[in-house]
C-alpha positions in Angstrom: 0.0 0.0 0.0 1.2 3.5 -0.9 1.7 5.6 2.2 -1.4 7.7 3.0 -3.5 6.2 0.2 -6.3 3.6 0.6 -5.5 0.0 -0.4 -7.1 -1.1 -3.7 -8.1 -4.7 -3.8 -6.5 -6.7 -6.6 -9.9 -7.7 -8.1 -10.8 -4.0 -8.4 -7.6 -3.2 -10.3 -8.2 -6.2 -12.5 -11.8 -5.1 -13.3 -10.5 -1.7 -14.4 -7.7 -3.3 -16.5 -10.4 -5.4 -18.1 -12.4 -2.3 -19.0 -9.3 -0.7 -20.5 -8.7 -3.8 -22.6 -12.4 -3.8 -23.6 -12.2 -0.2 -24.7 -9.3 -1.2 -27.0 -6.1 -0.2 -25.2 -3.4 -2.2 -23.4 -3.4 -1.8 -19.6 0.3 -2.9 -19.5 1.6 0.0 -21.6 3.7 2.5 -19.6 1.1 5.3 -19.5 -1.6 3.0 -18.2 0.3 0.9 -15.7 -0.9 2.8 -12.6 -4.3 3.7 -14.1 -6.4 0.9 -12.5 -5.2 1.9 -9.0 -5.7 5.6 -9.7 -9.2 5.0 -11.1 -10.2 2.9 -8.2 -9.0 5.5 -5.7 -10.8 8.3 -7.7 -14.0 6.3 -7.6 -13.6 5.7 -3.8 -13.4 9.5 -3.4 -16.3 10.2 -5.8 -18.4 7.8 -3.8 -17.3 8.9 -0.3 -20.9 10.0 0.5 -21.9 6.4 1.2 -19.7 6.5 4.3 -21.2 9.7 5.5 -24.5 10.5 7.4 -25.7 13.8 5.9 -27.9 14.4 8.9 -24.9 14.6 11.1 -24.1 18.0 9.6 -27.4 19.4 10.9 -26.9 18.1 14.5 -25.4 21.4 15.9 -28.2 23.9 15.9 -28.4 27.4 17.3 -31.4 28.9 19.1 -30.0 32.4 19.6 -31.1 34.0 16.3 -32.0 37.5 17.5 -35.6 37.0 16.5 -34.8 36.2 12.9 -37.7 34.4 11.3 -37.2 34.9 7.5 -35.8 32.8 4.7 -32.3 31.4 5.1 -30.8 30.8 1.6 -27.5 29.4 0.3 -27.3 29.6 -3.4 -24.9 28.8 -6.2 -23.4 25.9 -4.3 -21.2 24.0 -6.8 -21.3 20.2 -6.7 -20.3 17.2 -8.7 -21.9 13.8 -8.7 -22.2 10.8 -11.0 -25.3 9.4 -12.6 -26.2 5.9 -11.6 -27.1 4.8 -15.1 -23.8 5.6 -16.9 -21.5 6.7 -14.0 -21.0 9.9 -16.1 -20.4 13.2 -14.3 -23.2 15.4 -13.2 -21.9 18.9 -12.6 -24.0 21.7 -11.3 -25.1 24.1 -8.7 -27.8 24.1 -6.0 -29.8 26.6 -4.1 -31.0 25.5 -0.6 -33.4 27.5 1.5 -35.3 27.0 4.7 -37.7 29.0 6.8 -36.5 28.4 10.4 -39.0 27.6 13.1 -36.8 28.2 16.2 -33.3 27.1 15.3 -30.7 27.6 12.5 -27.5 25.8 11.5 -24.2 27.1 10.3 -24.7 28.0 6.7 -21.9 25.7 5.5 -23.8 22.7 6.8 -26.3 23.1 4.0 -23.5 22.6 1.5 -22.2 19.7 3.4 -25.6 17.9 3.3 -25.6 18.5 -0.5 -22.1 17.1 -1.0 -22.8 14.1 1.2 -25.6 13.0 -1.0 -23.9 14.1 -4.3 -20.9 11.9 -3.5 -23.0 8.8 -4.3 -24.3 7.4 -7.6 -27.3 9.5 -8.2 -30.1 10.8 -10.3 -30.7 14.5 -10.0 -34.4 14.1 -9.0 -33.4 11.9 -6.0 -30.5 14.1 -5.0 -32.9 17.1 -4.9 -35.4 15.2 -2.8 -32.9 13.7 -0.4 -31.3 17.1 0.4 -34.7 18.6 1.1 -36.0 15.7 3.2 -32.8 15.7 5.3 -33.2 19.4 6.1 -36.9 19.0 6.7 -36.5 16.0 9.1 -33.6 17.4 11.1 -34.3 21.2 11.3 -38.1 20.9 11.4 -38.5 24.3 9.7 -41.6 25.9 8.4 -40.5 25.2 4.9 -37.6 23.9 2.7 -36.8 24.7 -0.9 -34.1 23.0 -3.0 -33.4 23.8 -6.6 -30.7 22.0 -8.5 -29.4 22.9 -12.0 -26.9 20.6 -13.6 -25.4 19.3 -16.8 -25.2 15.5 -17.3 -22.2 13.9 -19.0 -24.4 11.0 -20.1 -26.3 13.5 -22.3 -23.5 16.0 -23.2 -20.6 13.7 -23.9 -22.3 10.5 -25.1 -25.7 9.3 -26.4 -27.6 12.4 -27.8 -24.4 14.5 -27.4 -26.1 17.8 -26.7 -23.7 20.1 -24.8 -24.9 23.1 -23.0 -28.2 21.5 -21.9 -29.1 22.0 -18.3 -31.6 20.1 -16.2 -33.5 21.9 -13.3 -35.2 20.0 -10.5 -36.9 21.5 -7.4 -38.4 20.2 -4.2 -40.6 22.4 -2.1 -41.9 21.4 1.4 -44.0 23.1 4.0 -44.8 26.7 3.5 -42.8 26.9 0.2 -45.2 24.2 -1.1 -48.4 25.4 0.4 -48.1 29.2 0.2 -47.8 30.5 -3.4 -46.6 34.0 -2.2 -43.7 32.4 -0.1 -42.9 30.0 -2.9 -42.5 33.0 -5.4 -40.4 34.8 -2.9 -37.9 32.0 -2.4 -37.7 31.2 -6.1 -37.1 34.9 -6.8 -34.3 35.0 -4.2 -32.8 31.9 -5.8 -32.9 33.7 -9.2 -35.7 31.5 -10.7 
């Protein structure tokens, strides 16, 4: 094992070498000798969200909010994930908002929740729902709104090969779902 780097099981390296051969190249040529190990470690990193409990990031909450009871919004949060159908990159940005009931969390925790779910094989629809549900369940706010906009490598780099196409998904809960005025307000703040 290389110092400081996770061990890669032999069968994982062999599987990647098989894929290289199947694609038409020689995994024993100089430039590809270490590729199976590198790819395995990269995928372990890309899928590190499986070892993480996203709710943990919302466990430290603050009650001293100075009477603040309006929308809390973190927007333009960059993220990268991989689609579960082709394992191709999903690259995008998210906007996450909640209307606190009595407690708030550190704003970086919203991004951490997103990244914990994004670092799994995903579809954008599920990613959007999981982030919203986690915030809803753990903060118990009046409302949660999550909007994700992303480009999918399975569509831009293969298949239909249509670069520049973005997909937008949203999940509204509580007052953002039930109250049209509040929904319009949060979407406006998000830029939608």
